[in-house]
KEKE-3310 file (N, C-alpha, C; in steps of 0.2 Angstrom, whole numbers, plus 5000, padded with zeros to 4 digits):
npx = (5010:5002:5012:5010:5004:5002:4999:4996:5003:5000:5008:5022:5025:5025:5015:5011:5025:5026:5015:5017:5030:5026:5018:5024:5032:5025:5024:5018:5017:5023:5021:5025:5023:5026:5022:5033:5052:5059:5058:5047:5046:5040:5044:5057:5060:5052:5050:5060:5072:5074:5064:5050:5045:5035:5025:5025:5015:5004:4985:4970:4963:4971:4968:4958:4941:4928:4921:4927:4930:4935:4949:4955:4956:4966:4977:4978:4986:4995:5007:5017:5027:5030:5034:5045:5055:5056:5066:5076:5080:5086:5097:5096:5098:5090:5080:5069:5059:5049:5034:5033:5037:5046:5062:5074:5092:5099:5096:5084:5083:5087:5075:5069:5079:5078:5064:5067:5076:5069:5060:5067:5072:5058:5055:5049:5046:5051:5046:5048:5042:5032:5018:5001:4985:4972:4962:4956:4943:4942:4937:4943:4950:4964:4966:4978:4981:4996:5012:5020:5015:5001:4997:4993:4984:4978:4974:4973:4982:4978:4989:4991:4993:4986:4979:4990:5005:5009:5020:5029:5022:5008:4992:4979:4974:4970:4957:4950:4950:4942:4930:4929:4925:4915:4913:4913:4918:4924:4923:4937:4951:4964:4974:4985:4992:4999:4990:4980:4977:4967:4969:4970:4973:4985:4992:4994:4999:5013:5025:5027:5032:5042:5041:5042:5031:5027:5011:4994:4983:4967:4952:4937:4931:4942:4961:4977:4994:5010:5023:5020:5020:5022:5021:5025:5013:5003:4997:5007:5018:5019:5007:4998:4998:4992:4980:4972:4968:4955:4949:4938:4933:4929:4927:4933:4949:4956:4970:4981:4993:5010:5005:5006:5009:5003:4998:4991:4993:5007:5008:5002:5010:5024:5018:5017:5028:5038:5032:5038:5040:5042:5027:5030:5044:5038:5034:5042:5051:5046:5037:5044:5053:5047:5035:5029:5030:5021:5008:5008:5008:4997:4987:4989:4998:5009:5018:5023:5020:5013:5003:4996:4976:4972:4961:4963:4976:4970:4965:4974:4981:4971:4970:4980:4978:4969:4966:4957:4955:4951:4956:4959:4959:4968:4986:4982:4984:4997:5006:5001:5002:4995:4980:4964:4949:4944:4943:4930:4927:4917:4916:4924:4935:4937:4949:4955:4956:4951:4941:4924:4914:4922:4929:4946:4950:4961:4963:4974:4982:4987:4977:4964:4950:4956:4966:4981:4986:4998:5016:5021:5010:5004:5012:5013:4999:5001:5011:5003:4991:4994:5002:4989:4983:4993:4993:4983:4979)
npy = (4864:4863:4867:4859:4858:4857:4869:4886:4901:4918:4930:4938:4942:4947:4939:4927:4923:4917:4908:4898:4894:4888:4878:4871:4864:4855:4847:4849:4852:4866:4881:4899:4914:4931:4946:4957:4959:4956:4948:4952:4965:4976:4972:4977:4989:4994:5000:5010:5004:4993:4985:4984:4969:4964:4966:4965:4966:4963:4960:4955:4968:4978:4979:4984:4983:4976:4964:4964:4952:4942:4941:4935:4922:4916:4925:4921:4908:4909:4918:4934:4929:4918:4921:4928:4917:4910:4922:4923:4908:4910:4917:4931:4948:4960:4971:4980:4995:5007:5006:4992:4990:4979:4978:4975:4972:4976:4974:4977:4966:4956:4948:4943:4935:4926:4921:4917:4906:4898:4893:4889:4876:4871:4866:4877:4883:4896:4910:4924:4941:4937:4939:4938:4935:4928:4919:4905:4891:4876:4859:4848:4858:4873:4887:4895:4909:4913:4924:4915:4902:4890:4887:4875:4870:4863:4870:4888:4904:4919:4932:4945:4961:4977:4991:5001:5011:5011:5013:5002:4993:4987:4984:4981:4969:4956:4959:4960:4947:4942:4949:4943:4930:4932:4936:4946:4963:4974:4992:5002:5010:5024:5019:5023:5034:5050:5066:5079:5098:5111:5126:5138:5135:5130:5137:5146:5137:5135:5141:5130:5120:5106:5106:5093:5088:5080:5072:5069:5063:5063:5058:5057:5044:5038:5037:5043:5042:5050:5055:5070:5078:5092:5095:5101:5098:5095:5086:5077:5061:5048:5047:5055:5047:5035:5039:5043:5029:5030:5041:5052:5057:5076:5075:5081:5081:5081:5089:5089:5095:5090:5082:5081:5093:5106:5118:5129:5130:5132:5143:5154:5153:5157:5169:5175:5174:5178:5193:5199:5191:5184:5178:5169:5164:5156:5145:5140:5132:5119:5116:5116:5131:5136:5134:5138:5151:5152:5150:5161:5170:5169:5169:5183:5188:5194:5198:5206:5192:5199:5208:5201:5192:5179:5172:5174:5167:5154:5152:5152:5140:5130:5131:5123:5110:5108:5108:5107:5104:5102:5089:5092:5081:5065:5059:5049:5031:5034:5037:5029:5017:5004:4997:5001:4990:4977:4962:4956:4948:4940:4932:4922:4909:4910:4903:4896:4903:4901:4904:4903:4899:4897:4882:4879:4891:4903:4920:4931:4940:4958:4963:4957:4962:4967:4977:4981:4992:5006:5000:4987:4979:4974:4967:4956:4951:4947:4937:4928:4926:4920:4908:4901:4899:4892:4882:4874:4873)
npz = (4845:4862:4875:4891:4909:4925:4933:4928:4932:4932:4933:4940:4954:4971:4975:4967:4964:4978:4977:4967:4971:4983:4980:4971:4977:4983:4974:4960:4943:4938:4930:4928:4923:4915:4909:4910:4911:4922:4935:4952:4952:4958:4973:4971:4971:4982:5000:4999:4991:5000:5004:5013:5020:5026:5040:5058:5066:5057:5054:5051:5054:5048:5036:5022:5015:5006:5012:5028:5035:5027:5024:5035:5035:5028:5031:5044:5043:5037:5043:5048:5055:5048:5036:5040:5045:5033:5028:5036:5035:5024:5026:5026:5031:5043:5049:5061:5057:5062:5070:5068:5055:5047:5038:5024:5028:5018:5005:4995:4982:4988:4993:4982:4976:4986:4983:4971:4972:4980:4970:4961:4969:4970:4960:4947:4933:4923:4915:4907:4898:4891:4883:4887:4878:4881:4891:4892:4895:4896:4892:4904:4909:4908:4893:4888:4878:4870:4868:4866:4861:4863:4878:4892:4906:4921:4932:4935:4940:4944:4947:4946:4950:4954:4947:4951:4949:4936:4925:4930:4925:4927:4922:4924:4921:4928:4932:4918:4917:4925:4921:4910:4914:4920:4934:4947:4952:4963:4964:4957:4964:4967:4982:4995:4992:4987:4991:4982:4980:4977:4967:4972:4985:4986:4979:4992:4999:4995:4999:5009:5003:5004:5017:5032:5046:5061:5062:5066:5056:5051:5046:5048:5059:5058:5059:5058:5064:5059:5048:5040:5024:5015:4998:4982:4976:4983:4995:5006:5013:5025:5035:5027:5016:5021:5026:5013:5009:5016:5012:5002:4989:4989:5003:5019:5027:5044:5051:5062:5069:5078:5088:5100:5107:5119:5113:5117:5131:5129:5124:5132:5143:5138:5134:5149:5155:5147:5140:5126:5119:5101:5093:5083:5087:5098:5092:5083:5091:5093:5080:5062:5056:5044:5043:5056:5051:5043:5049:5057:5049:5042:5052:5057:5068:5069:5080:5097:5109:5121:5116:5113:5115:5127:5121:5106:5105:5110:5100:5090:5094:5092:5079:5075:5078:5074:5059:5045:5029:5013:5001:4982:4975:4970:4968:4959:4950:4945:4956:4965:4978:4979:4973:4976:4980:4969:4964:4968:4984:4988:4976:4978:4986:5003:5010:5001:4989:4977:4962:4967:4959:4946:4945:4948:4944:4951:4962:4967:4979:4977:4967:4972:4983:4994:5003:5010:5027:5022:5025:5027:5025:5013:5007:5016:5015:5001:5002:5011:5005:4992:4998:5001:4991:4983:4992:4988:4975)
capx = (5009:5002:5013:5004:5005:4997:4998:4999:5001:5001:5012:5028:5026:5027:5010:5013:5032:5024:5010:5023:5034:5022:5011:5029:5035:5020:5023:5013:5021:5024:5024:5026:5022:5025:5027:5040:5057:5061:5051:5046:5048:5037:5047:5063:5058:5049:5054:5066:5075:5075:5059:5048:5042:5031:5024:5024:5008:5000:4980:4963:4960:4975:4967:4951:4940:4920:4920:4932:4932:4938:4956:4956:4960:4974:4983:4981:4987:5003:5008:5023:5033:5032:5040:5051:5056:5060:5070:5081:5082:5092:5102:5096:5098:5084:5078:5064:5061:5044:5026:5032:5039:5055:5065:5079:5098:5105:5093:5077:5083:5090:5070:5071:5083:5075:5059:5070:5080:5065:5057:5072:5071:5051:5056:5045:5047:5049:5046:5045:5042:5026:5011:4994:4979:4968:4962:4950:4942:4938:4937:4950:4957:4961:4971:4979:4983:5000:5015:5026:5010:4997:4998:4988:4983:4974:4973:4976:4980:4980:4992:4994:4993:4980:4980:4994:5010:5007:5025:5031:5019:5001:4987:4972:4974:4964:4949:4950:4950:4936:4925:4930:4923:4907:4916:4911:4924:4921:4926:4945:4952:4972:4976:4991:4993:4998:4984:4980:4975:4966:4977:4972:4977:4990:4997:4993:5005:5018:5032:5028:5034:5046:5040:5038:5031:5024:5004:4990:4977:4960:4946:4929:4934:4949:4967:4984:4997:5014:5026:5014:5025:5020:5023:5023:5006:4999:5001:5010:5020:5015:5000:4990:4996:4987:4972:4970:4964:4950:4946:4934:4931:4924:4928:4939:4952:4958:4976:4983:5002:5012:4999:5007:5011:4997:5000:4989:4995:5013:5008:5002:5015:5027:5016:5016:5037:5041:5027:5040:5042:5037:5023:5033:5049:5039:5031:5046:5053:5041:5037:5049:5051:5043:5028:5028:5031:5015:5005:5009:5003:4990:4983:4991:4999:5015:5019:5025:5013:5009:4999:4989:4974:4971:4956:4966:4982:4969:4962:4979:4981:4965:4970:4985:4976:4962:4967:4952:4958:4947:4959:4955:4958:4975:4989:4981:4986:5003:5011:4998:5007:4993:4973:4959:4944:4946:4940:4925:4929:4910:4917:4930:4935:4943:4954:4960:4957:4948:4934:4917:4909:4926:4935:4952:4953:4961:4966:4977:4988:4983:4969:4958:4946:4960:4972:4982:4988:5006:5020:5021:5005:5001:5015:5010:4995:5003:5013:4999:4986:4999:5002:4984:4981:4999:4993:4977:4979)
capy = (4859:4866:4864:4857:4860:4857:4876:4891:4906:4923:4936:4936:4948:4945:4934:4924:4920:4914:4904:4895:4891:4882:4871:4867:4859:4849:4842:4851:4856:4873:4888:4906:4919:4936:4950:4959:4955:4955:4946:4956:4973:4982:4972:4977:4996:4994:5003:5012:4997:4989:4981:4982:4966:4962:4970:4960:4967:4960:4956:4958:4976:4983:4980:4988:4977:4976:4959:4963:4943:4939:4939:4931:4915:4916:4927:4916:4902:4911:4924:4936:4924:4911:4923:4929:4911:4910:4923:4921:4901:4913:4921:4939:4952:4963:4976:4982:5003:5010:5003:4985:4986:4975:4978:4971:4977:4977:4976:4971:4960:4948:4945:4941:4930:4921:4920:4913:4901:4892:4893:4884:4870:4868:4864:4879:4886:4904:4912:4929:4943:4933:4942:4933:4936:4924:4914:4902:4888:4872:4851:4846:4863:4880:4887:4902:4909:4919:4925:4909:4898:4890:4884:4873:4869:4863:4877:4894:4908:4924:4936:4952:4966:4980:4997:5007:5011:5008:5012:4995:4986:4986:4984:4979:4961:4952:4964:4957:4940:4941:4948:4936:4924:4936:4937:4953:4966:4980:5000:5002:5016:5022:5019:5024:5039:5058:5070:5086:5101:5116:5128:5144:5133:5126:5145:5148:5134:5135:5141:5125:5114:5101:5104:5088:5087:5076:5075:5064:5066:5062:5056:5052:5039:5034:5042:5040:5048:5048:5063:5075:5081:5098:5096:5106:5094:5095:5084:5068:5057:5042:5051:5058:5040:5030:5041:5041:5026:5031:5047:5051:5066:5080:5074:5085:5079:5086:5091:5090:5095:5089:5083:5080:5099:5109:5124:5136:5131:5134:5151:5157:5153:5160:5177:5175:5172:5185:5194:5202:5186:5185:5172:5163:5161:5152:5140:5137:5128:5115:5118:5120:5138:5140:5131:5143:5158:5153:5151:5169:5174:5166:5173:5190:5188:5194:5204:5203:5190:5203:5213:5197:5191:5173:5169:5176:5161:5149:5152:5147:5133:5126:5128:5120:5104:5104:5112:5106:5104:5098:5089:5092:5075:5062:5057:5044:5027:5034:5036:5027:5011:4999:4998:4998:4986:4972:4956:4954:4943:4934:4926:4918:4903:4913:4897:4892:4912:4901:4907:4897:4898:4894:4879:4879:4896:4908:4925:4933:4947:4966:4960:4954:4968:4967:4983:4983:4999:5008:4998:4979:4974:4972:4962:4950:4949:4945:4931:4926:4924:4917:4903:4899:4896:4888:4875:4872:4871)
capz = (4849:4867:4882:4898:4914:4933:4937:4926:4937:4929:4937:4944:4957:4977:4979:4959:4966:4983:4975:4963:4976:4987:4975:4966:4983:4984:4966:4955:4939:4938:4926:4932:4917:4916:4902:4911:4908:4927:4942:4956:4951:4964:4976:4970:4971:4989:5006:4996:4988:5004:5003:5020:5017:5032:5046:5064:5069:5052:5055:5051:5055:5046:5030:5021:5011:5006:5019:5033:5037:5020:5023:5040:5035:5024:5037:5051:5040:5034:5047:5048:5059:5045:5031:5044:5045:5027:5025:5042:5033:5018:5029:5022:5038:5042:5055:5062:5058:5067:5067:5067:5050:5044:5031:5024:5031:5013:4997:4989:4978:4992:4993:4975:4975:4991:4981:4963:4973:4983:4964:4958:4970:4969:4950:4946:4926:4926:4907:4906:4892:4888:4883:4887:4876:4882:4896:4894:4902:4892:4895:4906:4911:4904:4888:4887:4871:4873:4862:4865:4859:4868:4885:4894:4912:4926:4936:4931:4945:4943:4951:4942:4952:4951:4942:4953:4947:4929:4924:4932:4921:4929:4917:4926:4917:4933:4930:4914:4916:4928:4915:4903:4916:4923:4942:4949:4951:4968:4961:4960:4965:4972:4986:4998:4987:4990:4989:4978:4981:4974:4964:4977:4992:4982:4979:4997:5004:4990:5003:5014:5001:5006:5024:5035:5052:5064:5062:5066:5052:5052:5042:5051:5065:5057:5061:5057:5066:5056:5046:5035:5019:5011:4992:4975:4971:4989:5006:5005:5018:5028:5037:5020:5012:5025:5026:5007:5008:5018:5010:4996:4982:4992:5011:5020:5031:5047:5053:5071:5069:5084:5093:5109:5110:5122:5110:5119:5136:5128:5122:5136:5148:5136:5137:5156:5157:5143:5134:5122:5112:5097:5092:5077:5090:5102:5088:5079:5096:5091:5072:5058:5056:5038:5045:5060:5049:5038:5054:5061:5044:5041:5059:5058:5075:5070:5085:5104:5114:5127:5114:5110:5120:5127:5116:5101:5106:5110:5093:5086:5097:5090:5071:5075:5081:5070:5053:5041:5024:5009:4995:4977:4972:4972:4962:4954:4951:4943:4961:4970:4979:4980:4972:4983:4977:4965:4962:4974:4989:4987:4972:4980:4994:5008:5010:4993:4984:4972:4963:4968:4951:4941:4947:4944:4943:4959:4960:4974:4979:4975:4962:4977:4985:5002:5003:5018:5027:5021:5030:5025:5028:5007:5008:5020:5009:4994:5003:5013:4998:4986:5001:5001:4984:4982:4994:4985:4966)
cpx = (5009:5005:5009:5007:5000:4995:5001:5000:5005:5003:5017:5030:5029:5021:5011:5018:5029:5021:5014:5025:5031:5019:5017:5032:5030:5017:5019:5020:5019:5025:5022:5027:5024:5027:5030:5044:5061:5056:5051:5049:5048:5041:5055:5063:5053:5053:5062:5073:5078:5071:5055:5042:5037:5029:5022:5018:5001:4993:4975:4960:4967:4973:4959:4947:4931:4918:4925:4936:4937:4942:4961:4960:4965:4980:4984:4985:4996:5004:5015:5028:5034:5038:5044:5056:5061:5065:5076:5084:5089:5097:5103:5094:5094:5084:5071:5063:5052:5038:5027:5035:5046:5056:5072:5087:5101:5100:5086:5077:5086:5082:5069:5073:5081:5070:5062:5073:5075:5061:5059:5070:5067:5051:5050:5049:5045:5050:5044:5046:5037:5019:5005:4988:4973:4969:4955:4949:4938:4938:4941:4956:4956:4967:4972:4982:4989:5005:5021:5020:5005:4997:4991:4989:4977:4971:4977:4976:4982:4981:4995:4994:4984:4983:4987:5002:5012:5015:5030:5028:5013:4995:4981:4968:4969:4959:4948:4948:4944:4931:4923:4926:4917:4907:4915:4917:4921:4925:4932:4947:4960:4971:4984:4995:4994:4992:4984:4978:4972:4970:4975:4975:4983:4996:4998:5000:5010:5023:5032:5033:5040:5046:5039:5039:5028:5018:5000:4984:4972:4954:4939:4932:4941:4956:4971:4989:5006:5017:5019:5022:5020:5022:5021:5017:5000:5002:5000:5012:5016:5007:4996:4992:4991:4979:4971:4966:4956:4946:4942:4932:4926:4924:4932:4941:4955:4966:4980:4991:5003:5009:5000:5010:5004:4998:4997:4990:5005:5016:5007:5005:5022:5025:5018:5023:5041:5038:5032:5041:5038:5033:5027:5041:5047:5037:5039:5051:5051:5038:5042:5047:5047:5035:5025:5027:5023:5009:5003:5005:5000:4983:4982:4992:5007:5019:5021:5018:5008:5003:4993:4985:4974:4968:4961:4972:4979:4965:4966:4980:4977:4965:4975:4984:4971:4962:4962:4954:4954:4952:4954:4953:4966:4978:4987:4985:4994:5008:5007:5002:5003:4985:4970:4953:4947:4941:4935:4924:4922:4913:4922:4930:4940:4949:4958:4961:4955:4941:4929:4914:4913:4931:4940:4956:4954:4965:4969:4983:4984:4977:4964:4955:4950:4966:4974:4984:4995:5010:5021:5017:5003:5004:5016:5004:4996:5006:5007:4994:4987:4998:4996:4982:4987:4998:4987:4976:4982)
cpy = (4862:4863:4864:4856:4859:4864:4880:4898:4912:4928:4934:4939:4943:4939:4929:4920:4914:4907:4897:4890:4885:4875:4867:4861:4854:4845:4842:4853:4861:4877:4895:4912:4927:4941:4956:4956:4955:4952:4950:4962:4977:4979:4975:4986:4998:4997:5005:5009:4992:4984:4981:4978:4961:4967:4964:4960:4965:4957:4960:4966:4979:4983:4982:4982:4976:4971:4960:4956:4940:4938:4937:4923:4912:4919:4923:4909:4902:4918:4928:4933:4918:4915:4925:4923:4910:4915:4923:4913:4905:4916:4929:4941:4957:4967:4979:4992:5003:5007:4997:4984:4984:4975:4976:4977:4981:4980:4972:4964:4954:4944:4942:4938:4924:4916:4915:4905:4897:4890:4886:4877:4867:4864:4870:4883:4892:4906:4919:4933:4940:4938:4938:4938:4935:4920:4911:4894:4881:4863:4850:4852:4870:4880:4893:4903:4915:4920:4922:4904:4898:4885:4879:4871:4868:4866:4883:4900:4916:4930:4943:4958:4970:4985:5000:5003:5008:5008:5006:4989:4984:4988:4984:4972:4957:4955:4959:4951:4939:4943:4945:4932:4926:4935:4945:4956:4974:4987:4998:5008:5016:5022:5021:5030:5046:5061:5075:5091:5106:5120:5135:5141:5130:5133:5147:5143:5132:5136:5134:5120:5112:5101:5096:5090:5082:5078:5069:5069:5061:5061:5053:5049:5038:5040:5040:5046:5047:5055:5065:5079:5085:5096:5103:5105:5094:5092:5076:5066:5053:5042:5049:5050:5036:5033:5042:5038:5026:5037:5047:5058:5068:5079:5079:5078:5085:5084:5092:5089:5095:5088:5083:5088:5102:5115:5130:5135:5136:5142:5155:5157:5157:5168:5180:5177:5179:5187:5199:5196:5188:5178:5165:5161:5156:5145:5137:5134:5121:5113:5119:5126:5139:5139:5138:5148:5159:5154:5158:5174:5172:5170:5180:5191:5188:5200:5201:5198:5194:5206:5207:5194:5183:5169:5170:5170:5154:5145:5148:5142:5129:5124:5123:5112:5103:5108:5107:5108:5099:5098:5090:5085:5071:5061:5054:5036:5027:5035:5031:5018:5005:5003:4995:4994:4981:4967:4955:4947:4937:4930:4921:4915:4908:4908:4894:4899:4908:4904:4902:4894:4896:4888:4879:4887:4901:4914:4926:4938:4953:4966:4960:4962:4967:4971:4982:4991:5000:5002:4990:4975:4971:4970:4955:4948:4943:4936:4926:4922:4918:4909:4898:4896:4891:4880:4870:4871:4864)
cpz = (4857:4872:4887:4904:4920:4932:4932:4932:4933:4934:4941:4948:4966:4979:4973:4962:4972:4981:4972:4966:4979:4983:4972:4972:4984:4976:4960:4949:4936:4933:4927:4924:4919:4909:4902:4908:4914:4933:4948:4957:4956:4970:4977:4972:4977:4994:5003:4994:4995:5006:5011:5018:5021:5038:5053:5067:5063:5054:5052:5049:5052:5039:5028:5014:5013:5013:5025:5036:5033:5021:5029:5040:5034:5028:5042:5049:5038:5037:5044:5050:5052:5037:5033:5043:5040:5026:5032:5037:5026:5021:5028:5031:5038:5049:5056:5064:5065:5067:5067:5058:5049:5037:5029:5026:5022:5007:4997:4987:4982:4994:4988:4975:4981:4986:4974:4967:4975:4977:4963:4959:4970:4961:4946:4938:4924:4918:4908:4899:4888:4889:4882:4884:4877:4887:4896:4895:4897:4896:4897:4909:4909:4900:4888:4880:4873:4866:4861:4864:4864:4874:4889:4901:4917:4929:4934:4938:4943:4946:4950:4945:4953:4945:4944:4950:4939:4923:4925:4928:4924:4925:4919:4923:4921:4932:4925:4912:4919:4925:4914:4907:4922:4930:4942:4952:4958:4962:4963:4960:4967:4977:4989:4993:4989:4988:4986:4982:4976:4972:4969:4984:4990:4982:4985:5001:4998:4996:5006:5010:5003:5015:5027:5043:5055:5066:5064:5059:5052:5049:5046:5058:5065:5059:5061:5060:5064:5054:5040:5031:5017:5005:4986:4972:4976:4996:5002:5013:5022:5030:5032:5017:5015:5025:5020:5005:5008:5015:5004:4994:4988:4999:5012:5025:5037:5050:5058:5070:5076:5088:5102:5112:5112:5119:5114:5127:5137:5126:5127:5141:5147:5137:5145:5157:5153:5135:5129:5118:5107:5096:5089:5082:5096:5098:5085:5085:5093:5084:5067:5056:5050:5040:5051:5058:5046:5043:5057:5055:5042:5046:5059:5064:5074:5074:5091:5107:5118:5123:5111:5116:5121:5123:5109:5101:5107:5102:5087:5085:5092:5083:5070:5076:5078:5063:5046:5034:5019:5002:4989:4975:4976:4965:4958:4955:4948:4950:4967:4972:4980:4976:4974:4978:4974:4963:4970:4979:4990:4982:4973:4986:4996:5009:5007:4988:4976:4970:4961:4963:4946:4944:4945:4943:4948:4957:4968:4975:4981:4970:4965:4982:4992:4999:5009:5019:5025:5026:5032:5025:5019:5004:5010:5016:5004:4998:5006:5007:4995:4991:4999:4996:4982:4985:4993:4980:4966)
residu = (UNK:UNK:UNK:UNK:UNK:UNK:UNK:UNK:UNK:UNK:UNK:UNK:UNK:UNK:UNK:UNK:UNK:UNK:UNK:UNK:UNK:UNK:UNK:UNK:UNK:UNK:UNK:UNK:UNK:UNK:UNK:UNK:UNK:UNK:UNK:UNK:UNK:UNK:UNK:UNK:UNK:UNK:UNK:UNK:UNK:UNK:UNK:UNK:UNK:UNK:UNK:UNK:UNK:UNK:UNK:UNK:UNK:UNK:UNK:UNK:UNK:UNK:UNK:UNK:UNK:UNK:UNK:UNK:UNK:UNK:UNK:UNK:UNK:UNK:UNK:UNK:UNK:UNK:UNK:UNK:UNK:UNK:UNK:UNK:UNK:UNK:UNK:UNK:UNK:UNK:UNK:UNK:UNK:UNK:UNK:UNK:UNK:UNK:UNK:UNK:UNK:UNK:UNK:UNK:UNK:UNK:UNK:UNK:UNK:UNK:UNK:UNK:UNK:UNK:UNK:UNK:UNK:UNK:UNK:UNK:UNK:UNK:UNK:UNK:UNK:UNK:UNK:UNK:UNK:UNK:UNK:UNK:UNK:UNK:UNK:UNK:UNK:UNK:UNK:UNK:UNK:UNK:UNK:UNK:UNK:UNK:UNK:UNK:UNK:UNK:UNK:UNK:UNK:UNK:UNK:UNK:UNK:UNK:UNK:UNK:UNK:UNK:UNK:UNK:UNK:UNK:UNK:UNK:UNK:UNK:UNK:UNK:UNK:UNK:UNK:UNK:UNK:UNK:UNK:UNK:UNK:UNK:UNK:UNK:UNK:UNK:UNK:UNK:UNK:UNK:UNK:UNK:UNK:UNK:UNK:UNK:UNK:UNK:UNK:UNK:UNK:UNK:UNK:UNK:UNK:UNK:UNK:UNK:UNK:UNK:UNK:UNK:UNK:UNK:UNK:UNK:UNK:UNK:UNK:UNK:UNK:UNK:UNK:UNK:UNK:UNK:UNK:UNK:UNK:UNK:UNK:UNK:UNK:UNK:UNK:UNK:UNK:UNK:UNK:UNK:UNK:UNK:UNK:UNK:UNK:UNK:UNK:UNK:UNK:UNK:UNK:UNK:UNK:UNK:UNK:UNK:UNK:UNK:UNK:UNK:UNK:UNK:UNK:UNK:UNK:UNK:UNK:UNK:UNK:UNK:UNK:UNK:UNK:UNK:UNK:UNK:UNK:UNK:UNK:UNK:UNK:UNK:UNK:UNK:UNK:UNK:UNK:UNK:UNK:UNK:UNK:UNK:UNK:UNK:UNK:UNK:UNK:UNK:UNK:UNK:UNK:UNK:UNK:UNK:UNK:UNK:UNK:UNK:UNK:UNK:UNK:UNK:UNK:UNK:UNK:UNK:UNK:UNK:UNK:UNK:UNK:UNK:UNK:UNK:UNK:UNK:UNK:UNK:UNK:UNK:UNK:UNK:UNK:UNK:UNK:UNK:UNK:UNK:UNK:UNK:UNK:UNK:UNK:UNK:UNK:UNK:UNK:UNK:UNK:UNK:UNK:UNK:UNK:UNK:UNK:UNK:UNK:UNK:UNK:UNK:UNK:UNK:UNK:UNK:UNK:UNK:UNK:UNK:UNK:UNK:UNK:UNK:UNK:UNK:UNK:UNK:UNK:UNK:UNK:UNK:UNK:UNK:UNK:UNK:UNK:UNK:UNK:UNK:UNK:UNK:UNK:UNK:UNK)
# end
């Protein structure tokens, strides 16, 4: 015998749990399913285990989408302040880090517990370890073919995320459901991901592995200023993860190291005051020692400042604020924090997240073509889109 519910939500992550608890509070008979054996696994590992659960600055400008206006409705109706109010209501201590990022003081598990408590209070049934082989639409609703038998529901919400971090269970399930219902999916690719370098450049930069420096990373008109980290595979750190969502294979990015430091003026002044100083000594006051050494060796200026022309010092400074690098690729979905692209927003109602051509079928969270910056923005989209669907189903 099939089990019957008002709504079946597939995917017990941030968006799915939010949708289920909101709809449950509205009196809907809810079932939340996931193939994993624990809910909220990406929440658990996020923010170094402390969950960067939102960003106080979250707005449409912080998201990438083929339609930049699509996210406005959901984000306006469930803002960061609304999620913070829920966190405060549950007595979860939190703090703001840089750039409006909010983290739990203790553990990301506090956020998972909060969502589970809210779902329990709303009467949501949670079933884990369930594989779903088919989502079919028939008269009166949908049929789900699962490893625990047939489930029927008037509405179905797909909240299974994208392809990022497959070891956490990402499968691209949402895109297969979209294809089954002839819904368009925009090109998908890894986002918020470290970039790799070709073997020759990687070998040249090998001495810098583990070095971190404040930098502005630019791609076209887009720029992010945060930490840059050189790794044994290429480039990482928040600034690189941010720009990776805009970068395309074959493109160059430009690195400006310690952008607040006027290296040309610094070197010329040092030359006037004490020309016997080595270039590396002056650079190492503002750059990590190994990075200063690399720059000196690259420009073959391992000698006293007095021996160098102002033009040579200006060329060195220009490099430090305009180092062009062409990445070979990215580390892919294995380490990507999010998936760019997804369910075409033209297929969805921006107020409800329902598929316009398939009444009762909803898509929320990362599987939709809305991708946030690094820093809590993707969680805010999960909360907001899940809330929008939960208010509608």
